[in-house]
C-alpha positions as CSV (number, residue, x, y, z in Angstrom):
1,X,2.8,18.3,-15.8
2,X,1.7,15.2,-15.2
3,X,3.5,14.8,-11.8
4,X,1.8,17.9,-10.5
5,X,-0.6,17.3,-6.8
6,X,0.1,13.6,-7.7
7,X,2.1,13.3,-4.3
8,X,3.9,11.2,-6.5
9,X,7.9,10.7,-5.8
10,X,9.8,12.5,-8.8
11,X,11.7,9.7,-9.7
12,X,8.5,7.5,-9.7
13,X,6.7,9.7,-12.0
14,X,9.8,9.6,-14.6
15,X,10.1,6.3,-14.6
16,X,6.6,5.5,-15.1
17,X,6.5,8.0,-18.1
18,X,9.5,6.9,-19.8
19,X,8.2,3.2,-19.9
20,X,4.5,4.4,-20.8
21,X,5.8,6.1,-23.2
22,X,8.1,3.3,-24.7
23,X,4.7,0.8,-24.2
24,X,2.3,2.9,-25.6
25,X,3.3,5.6,-27.2
26,X,2.1,8.9,-26.9
27,X,-0.7,8.3,-24.7
28,X,1.8,6.5,-22.1
29,X,2.7,9.9,-21.1
30,X,-0.1,9.8,-19.2
31,X,-1.6,6.2,-19.3
32,X,2.0,4.7,-17.5
33,X,1.7,7.6,-14.4
34,X,-2.3,6.5,-13.9
35,X,-0.8,2.6,-13.6
36,X,2.0,3.4,-11.3
37,X,-0.7,5.9,-9.1
38,X,-2.9,2.8,-9.2
39,X,-0.1,0.6,-7.9
40,X,1.0,3.1,-5.2
41,X,-2.7,3.2,-3.9
42,X,-3.4,-0.6,-4.0
43,X,-0.3,-1.3,-2.5
44,X,-1.3,1.0,0.5
45,X,-4.8,0.0,1.0
46,X,-3.1,-3.8,1.0
47,X,-0.6,-3.1,3.1
48,X,-3.0,-0.9,5.4
49,X,-5.1,-3.7,5.8
50,X,-3.0,-6.5,6.9
51,X,-2.0,-4.3,9.6
52,X,-5.3,-3.9,10.4
53,X,-5.6,-7.2,10.7
54,X,-2.5,-7.8,12.7
55,X,-3.4,-5.6,14.9
56,X,-6.9,-6.9,15.6
57,X,-5.4,-10.8,15.6
58,X,-3.3,-9.4,18.5
59,X,-6.7,-8.2,20.4
60,X,-8.2,-10.9,20.1
61,X,-5.4,-13.3,21.0
62,X,-4.7,-11.5,24.5
63,X,-8.4,-11.9,25.2
64,X,-9.1,-15.7,24.4
65,X,-9.4,-18.0,27.3
66,X,-6.5,-19.7,26.7
67,X,-4.5,-16.7,27.4
68,X,-6.2,-15.7,30.3
69,X,-5.8,-18.8,32.0
70,X,-1.8,-18.6,30.7
71,X,-1.3,-15.2,32.1
72,X,-3.5,-15.3,35.0
73,X,-0.5,-16.1,37.1
74,X,1.6,-13.5,36.2
75,X,-1.1,-10.8,36.3
């Protein structure tokens, strides 16, 4: 009922539902999985952004003038 179509693992839905009910009462049946889904979405966006920054810094480092001078004799 709660986990259908959310693409969250079953154990996350179970734990967040039980935790939500213990914290918020009957409303936690929805609030718990909602908070878990928001957390997982934010974590995914953060990881994607970190990966993109890491890749762009590697490209910038490879194209820097100091890097070209250092690698000039090796290419």
